[in-house]
Each structure stands twice: as structure tokens, then as C-alpha cells.
N, C-alpha and C positions, 0 to 999 in steps of 0.2 A: 847468334841471335842475341840482341840486347835485352837486358832486364828492364821490363816496363815497370815503372814505379806507380804506386797507387796515388791518386790525387788526394791531397790533404785540403779539404774545404775548411777555410778559416773564418768565413763570414758570408754575409749576403747584403743586399741593399736594393735600392730602387733608383732608376734614372729619373731625376727631377726635371732636367732640361737637356738641351743638346750639349751643354758645357758643364753640367753639374751632376755628379753621382753622390748619393748619400748611402754610406755603407756602415755596417757594424762588424767589428772584429772580435772574435773570441780569443782572449789572451792565452787561455789554456791550450789552444790549438797551435799557437805560433811559438810558444816558449822554448821548445826544443829545436827551433830553427833560427835562433838569433845568431847572427854572424858578427865578426868584429873586423874592422878595417881602420888602420891608423888610430887605434884607441877608441873608436866610436862603434856603437852597436847599431845594427839594422836588421831588418827582415825583408827579404825580397818577396813580393806578392804579385800574383796575376789577377787582374780585374777583367772579367768577361761580361759583356752585355748580351742578353739573349731575350727569349720570350718570357712572359709572365709565368711563374710557377704557381703551385697550389696555395702558396702563402702570399701571393700578389707581389712577389719579388722578381725583378728582371736583371739583377746584377749578382754575379757570384764571385767570391774572392777565394783564391787558393794560394798555397805556399809554392813559390818557385823553388823547386829542389834541384834544378839542373846544375851540374858541375862538370867541368871539362874532364876528359879521361886522361889524367896525368900529363896534361899539356902545360907548358910554362905559361904564366900570366902574360897577357899582352903588355907591351912596353909602357903604355899609359897607366897601367895598374901597378907596375913594379916600383916606380918611384914617382911620387906626387909632390910637387912643391906646395900646393894648397891642401893642407890637411883637413879642411872642412868638406871637401868633396868626397862623396861616396863612390865606389867603383862601378857605377852604372849610370 
């Protein structure tokens, strides 16, 4: 049985239109989840659109904590010619 990880909510927001979400992120919630790739830092986040909550928010933001189980990185992530690209 796999270990289920607790969802780390990092922020919330509101859907402004079909193509625009406005969100707020709490930096204290994401600081321990900063990753590095090719010398650049990033945080993987999940943005979910749902029903309005008690605070009139319909967007939730959580940290994407998924990691492969000791599998090698895909070839496209092992060597990149363009160092500006993040691995996702």
C-alpha cells in the first residue's frame, strides 16, 4: 500500500474569466518545496478550479509533491540543450 501524502495548500484564488485565474500564494507554504534544475529554482504547483467556498474562492493551489519511485529521469530531462527550460 502506497503512502498517501497530505495535500499542502499553498494559496487560493478566483476564476476571473474562462482564460484568467487570479491567485495568491503563501511563500511560507512553498519555501520547503523549491527544487532546482539546471541552476534555476522552481516550485511545481497544482491549480484546481471548483465550487465557491465560504471565502468566495473557487480556485485552490497546492504543492505538487509527486516524485517517481527511484526511476531514472526521462531522456528529455537528463540532458537539455536549452538551459532556460524547466523540466515540465
